[in-house]
N, C-alpha and C positions, 0 to 999 in steps of 0.2 A: 391153878389160878390163871385167869385170862388177863393179859396185859393190854395196854393201849395199842401196841404194835400188832398183836393178834387181831384185835377188833378192826384196826385199819386195813390189814391185809384181807380179812374176811369181807370187809366192805368193798374193797377193790375187786375182789372176785365176784361179788354180787353185781357190781357195776358192769363188769365184763359180761356176765351172764345175761343181764337185763338190757344191755346196750344203752344204758343211761349215761349221763354225764360222768366222766371219770373222776372219782373222788366224792361223788354225791353221797352215796350210802356209807362210804368210808368215814366221812365227817360225822354223819348222823350216828353211826355205831360208836365212834370214839366219844362223842358228847354223852351219849346214853351210858356208856361204860364208866366214864368219869363220874357222872352223877350217881350211878349205882354204887360205885366204890366209895364215894364220898359219904353216902347215907347208909351203907351196908349194915353197920353195927346197929344203928337206930332202927332200921327196917326189920331186922331179925328179932327185935324185942317185941314186936307186935304179933297179934294172932294172925292166922292165915288170911282172913278176909281183909284185915287192915293192910297186910302185906300186898294182897291182890290190888288194893286201891293204889298203893305206891307203884306197883308194877304198871298199872294202867297209866299213871301219870308219866312214868319213864317212857313207855311205849308211845304215848301221845306226843311227848317232846321230840322223840325221834322222828315221828311222822311230820310234825310241824317243821322241823329242820329241813327235811326233804321237800316239803311243800313250799317253804319259803325260798329255798334255792331254786326250785323249778320256776317259781314266779319271777325270781330275780333273773333267771336265764331267759325267760320269755316263753316257757312251756307251761303256762298256767293250766290250761285245760279246764275241765269242770270237775270240781271236787265237791262231792256230796257226802251225806252221812255214811254211805257205804264205804268210803275211803277210810273212815275211822273205825269201822267195824272190826278190823283186824286187831286193833288195840284192845277192844272189849273182849274179843275171843281169847287173846293172849292173857289178859287178866283173869278171865274165867277159868282158864286152864292152869293158872299158877299153882293152886293147891296140889294138883296132880304132879306137876313138875317138881314142886318142893318135896313131895313125898318120894319121888323117884331119885332125887338127889340126896335126900336125907338118910334113906335106908342104908346105902353102902357106907356112908360116913359113920353111922352109929355102929355098924358091924365092925368097922375098922377100929373104932374106939374101944369096943368091947374086947376085941382081940388083944389090944395093947394093955388093957387092964389085967389080963390073965397072966 
């Protein structure tokens, strides 16, 4: 299970790698993780496509946090629809990621039942 500290540290590492404002991605990752953990049980009750829509919303929130902080810092730049394409790709890949994460969990539960 990933905690807030892990998300924050990973965000700091991404900030260092990107050369962006220190803490920018760390804050975005922490916000997204908090929301994902808050709605985790509810999201898992939906089918995969509905889950993908929730993942899309979470990814968009993360991007909006980064965009807002960049604008607040004065590095607005030009943000077009391509900026948000990564969220759509992430949501489209969610069923594959879910399957890759679910298979080992099911095998582990099957071994425990024996």
